C-alpha positions as CSV (number, residue, x, y, z in Angstrom):
1,M,-67.5,154.8,-56.5
2,T,-68.9,158.0,-55.2
3,V,-67.5,161.4,-55.5
4,T,-68.3,164.0,-52.8
5,P,-68.6,167.6,-54.1
6,F,-66.0,170.1,-53.1
7,S,-67.2,172.7,-50.7
8,P,-65.0,175.8,-50.3
9,D,-63.8,176.9,-46.8
10,A,-64.4,180.6,-47.6
11,P,-67.3,182.2,-49.4
12,L,-66.8,182.8,-53.1
13,G,-66.7,186.4,-54.3
14,A,-68.7,187.9,-57.1
15,P,-67.9,186.5,-60.5
16,R,-65.1,188.3,-62.4
17,D,-65.7,190.4,-65.4
18,L,-63.9,188.5,-68.1
19,D,-63.2,191.7,-70.2
20,S,-61.2,193.2,-67.4
21,P,-58.1,191.4,-66.1
22,I,-58.8,192.3,-62.5
23,G,-62.3,193.5,-62.5
24,E,-63.8,196.9,-62.1
25,G,-62.0,199.2,-59.8
26,G,-59.1,196.8,-59.4
27,A,-55.3,197.4,-59.3
28,A,-55.1,197.6,-63.1
29,A,-57.6,200.5,-63.2
30,A,-55.8,202.4,-60.4
31,F,-52.3,202.0,-61.7
32,G,-52.5,204.5,-64.7
33,P,-53.9,207.4,-62.6
34,A,-51.4,206.7,-59.8
35,L,-48.5,206.8,-62.2
36,A,-49.8,210.0,-63.8
37,R,-50.1,211.6,-60.3
38,A,-46.5,210.5,-59.5
39,L,-45.1,212.0,-62.7
40,D,-47.1,215.2,-62.1
41,N,-45.7,215.4,-58.6
42,A,-42.2,214.9,-59.9
43,G,-42.7,217.7,-62.4
44,A,-44.1,220.0,-59.8
45,A,-41.1,219.3,-57.5
46,L,-38.8,220.1,-60.4
47,S,-40.6,223.4,-60.9
48,R,-40.4,224.3,-57.2
49,A,-36.6,223.4,-57.2
50,D,-36.1,225.6,-60.3
51,G,-38.0,228.4,-58.6
52,A,-35.9,228.1,-55.4
53,E,-32.7,228.1,-57.4
54,R,-33.7,231.2,-59.3
55,A,-34.8,232.9,-56.1
56,F,-31.4,232.1,-54.5
57,I,-29.5,233.5,-57.5
58,G,-31.7,236.6,-57.4
59,G,-31.0,237.1,-53.7
60,H,-34.6,236.5,-52.6
61,G,-34.3,232.9,-51.3
62,G,-32.0,231.0,-49.0
63,L,-29.5,228.3,-49.6
64,Q,-31.3,225.8,-47.4
65,E,-34.6,226.1,-49.3
66,M,-32.8,225.6,-52.6
67,V,-31.0,222.5,-51.3
68,V,-34.1,221.0,-49.8
69,E,-36.3,221.6,-52.9
70,R,-33.6,220.1,-55.1
71,A,-33.2,217.0,-52.8
72,Q,-37.0,216.5,-52.8
73,A,-37.1,216.7,-56.6
74,D,-34.2,214.2,-56.9
75,V,-36.0,211.7,-54.6
76,L,-39.3,212.0,-56.5
77,L,-37.4,211.5,-59.8
78,T,-35.7,208.5,-58.5
79,I,-39.0,207.0,-57.3
80,A,-40.7,207.8,-60.7
81,G,-37.7,206.2,-62.5
82,A,-37.9,203.1,-60.4
83,A,-41.6,202.7,-61.0
84,A,-41.2,203.1,-64.7
85,S,-38.4,200.6,-64.7
86,R,-40.4,198.0,-62.7
87,S,-43.4,198.6,-65.0
88,L,-41.3,198.0,-68.1
89,Q,-39.7,194.9,-66.6
90,T,-43.1,193.5,-65.7
91,L,-44.5,194.2,-69.1
92,S,-41.5,192.6,-70.8
93,T,-41.9,189.5,-68.6
94,I,-45.6,189.2,-69.4
95,L,-45.1,189.7,-73.1
96,G,-42.3,187.1,-73.1
97,M,-44.5,184.4,-71.6
98,Q,-45.4,181.5,-73.9
99,I,-49.0,180.5,-74.0
């Protein structure tokens, strides 16, 4: 009996770094900074909304600016909350796996 060796249809990529789950510069390395930026953006939006509300109360700003800033802050907080929830759900699933 003879066995013919398997030849892949596509070229193989560079070997993976076994110390890193995805390799250098992969999605795992980019997730932390992306989440930090999203949280910083949400914090900045909340600060802008607070400033717009204070300006409206002080008579310096308009109602429309205040409402728009608050709506943008609410959207960013909802997105950040959803990302945190999905991350926690994913981590819980991974840690619950049996090996």
